[in-house]
C-alpha positions as CSV (number, residue, x, y, z in Angstrom):
1,X,20.8,39.6,79.4
2,X,22.0,38.2,76.2
3,X,24.0,35.1,75.9
4,X,27.7,35.7,75.0
5,X,28.7,34.9,71.5
6,X,30.6,31.6,71.2
7,X,34.2,32.0,70.6
8,X,35.7,31.4,67.1
9,X,36.8,27.6,66.6
10,X,39.4,26.4,64.1
11,X,40.6,22.9,63.4
12,X,42.1,20.9,60.5
13,X,40.3,17.8,59.5
14,X,42.2,16.4,56.7
15,X,44.8,17.3,54.1
16,X,44.7,15.6,50.7
17,X,46.0,16.2,47.2
18,X,43.2,17.1,44.9
19,X,45.0,17.2,41.4
20,X,48.5,17.2,40.3
21,X,50.2,17.5,36.9
22,X,53.8,17.6,35.6
23,X,54.7,18.3,31.9
24,X,58.1,18.3,30.2
25,X,57.1,19.4,26.6
26,X,60.5,19.1,25.0
27,X,62.5,16.7,27.0
28,X,65.8,16.7,24.8
29,X,66.0,20.5,24.8
30,X,64.9,20.8,28.4
31,X,67.5,18.2,29.8
32,X,70.3,20.1,27.6
33,X,69.3,23.4,29.2
34,X,68.4,22.0,32.8
35,X,71.8,22.9,34.4
36,X,71.6,26.7,33.5
37,X,70.0,28.9,36.0
38,X,66.1,28.5,35.9
39,X,63.8,31.4,35.4
40,X,60.8,30.2,37.8
41,X,57.5,31.7,37.6
42,X,54.9,30.8,40.4
43,X,51.3,31.6,40.2
44,X,49.2,30.8,43.1
45,X,45.6,31.3,44.3
46,X,43.4,30.0,47.0
47,X,39.9,28.8,46.6
48,X,37.6,28.1,49.5
49,X,34.1,26.7,49.7
50,X,31.6,25.7,52.3
51,X,30.8,22.0,52.0
52,X,28.3,21.7,55.1
53,X,27.6,23.7,58.3
54,X,31.1,24.6,59.6
55,X,33.1,22.2,57.3
56,X,35.1,24.2,54.6
57,X,37.3,22.9,51.8
58,X,40.3,25.2,51.1
59,X,42.4,24.4,47.8
60,X,45.8,25.9,47.3
61,X,46.5,26.1,43.6
62,X,50.2,26.5,42.4
63,X,51.4,26.5,39.0
64,X,55.1,26.6,38.3
65,X,56.6,27.3,34.9
66,X,60.3,26.9,34.7
67,X,62.4,28.0,31.5
68,X,66.2,28.4,31.4
69,X,67.4,32.0,31.7
70,X,67.5,33.8,28.4
71,X,65.4,30.9,26.7
72,X,61.6,30.8,25.7
73,X,61.9,26.9,26.1
74,X,59.6,25.6,28.8
75,X,61.7,23.1,30.8
76,X,58.8,21.8,32.7
77,X,55.2,23.0,34.0
78,X,54.2,21.7,37.3
79,X,50.6,22.1,38.7
80,X,49.2,21.1,42.1
81,X,46.0,21.6,43.9
82,X,46.7,20.9,47.5
83,X,43.6,20.8,49.6
84,X,42.3,20.6,53.1
85,X,39.1,20.3,55.1
86,X,38.7,22.8,57.9
87,X,36.3,23.2,60.7
88,X,35.6,27.1,60.9
89,X,32.8,27.9,63.3
90,X,31.7,31.1,64.8
91,X,33.7,33.2,62.3
92,X,32.2,36.3,60.5
93,X,32.3,36.2,56.7
94,X,35.4,38.6,56.7
95,X,37.3,36.5,59.4
96,X,36.6,33.2,57.4
97,X,38.1,34.8,54.3
98,X,41.0,35.7,56.3
99,X,41.3,32.2,57.8
100,X,40.9,30.5,54.4
101,X,43.4,32.7,52.5
102,X,46.0,33.2,55.1
103,X,46.0,30.5,57.9
104,X,44.7,27.5,55.8
105,X,47.1,28.4,52.9
106,X,49.9,28.5,55.6
107,X,49.1,24.9,56.7
108,X,48.7,23.7,53.1
109,X,51.8,25.3,51.5
110,X,54.5,23.1,53.0
111,X,52.7,20.0,51.6
112,X,52.4,21.5,48.2
113,X,56.1,22.7,48.3
114,X,57.2,18.9,49.2
115,X,54.9,17.6,46.4
116,X,56.4,20.0,43.9
117,X,59.9,19.2,44.8
118,X,59.2,15.6,44.4
119,X,57.6,15.8,41.1
120,X,60.6,18.0,39.7
121,X,63.1,15.3,41.0
122,X,61.1,12.5,39.4
123,X,60.9,14.5,36.2
124,X,64.7,14.3,36.1
125,X,65.4,18.0,36.9
126,X,67.6,19.7,39.5
127,X,65.9,20.1,42.8
128,X,63.6,23.0,43.1
129,X,63.1,24.5,46.5
130,X,60.1,27.0,46.6
131,X,60.8,29.9,49.2
132,X,58.2,30.3,51.9
133,X,55.3,32.6,51.1
134,X,53.9,35.4,53.3
135,X,50.1,34.7,52.8
136,X,49.3,37.5,55.1
137,X,51.0,40.1,53.2
138,X,49.6,38.7,49.9
139,X,46.1,38.7,51.4
140,X,46.5,42.3,52.6
141,X,47.8,43.4,49.1
142,X,44.8,41.6,47.5
143,X,42.3,43.5,49.8
144,X,43.9,46.8,49.3
145,X,43.7,46.3,45.5
146,X,40.0,45.4,45.8
147,X,39.3,48.4,48.0
148,X,41.2,50.7,45.5
149,X,39.2,49.2,42.6
150,X,35.9,49.9,44.5
151,X,37.0,53.4,45.2
152,X,37.8,53.9,41.5
153,X,34.5,52.5,40.3
154,X,31.8,52.9,42.9
155,X,29.2,51.5,40.5
156,X,30.5,48.0,41.0
157,X,30.3,48.2,44.7
158,X,27.9,45.6,46.3
159,X,24.9,47.0,48.2
């Protein structure tokens, strides 16, 4: 009789700020326009890599570009790499990708959101509160796009 497979184990080891940047490229114009409704553009991605054995680093990258509505003037640009060390053991590659992109990102996002809010306030701008993100929906959307791209171009499929 074969031995039962070990159940998946997940734990957070550490959360840390890997990189951060705040730019106000044109302060005089930016402060003049700062009280107008903002046009906020958020770009986000998650990077995950195995450091050793079951220890994985997951980095949530956020880039926020804010302009005044109806203006091409960038009020400010904030970038953050919020990272965490996670122990992920007894997961398949597919399960590990899900855990990194969904569960780990859900853990990291509140820390990144708070840091962004702090940077914006220290930059002299009105408060910016990022809405919660549904990482599971974003991951599922990404996986559907990947599957569709593979169906449309089978020559790029991995064998």
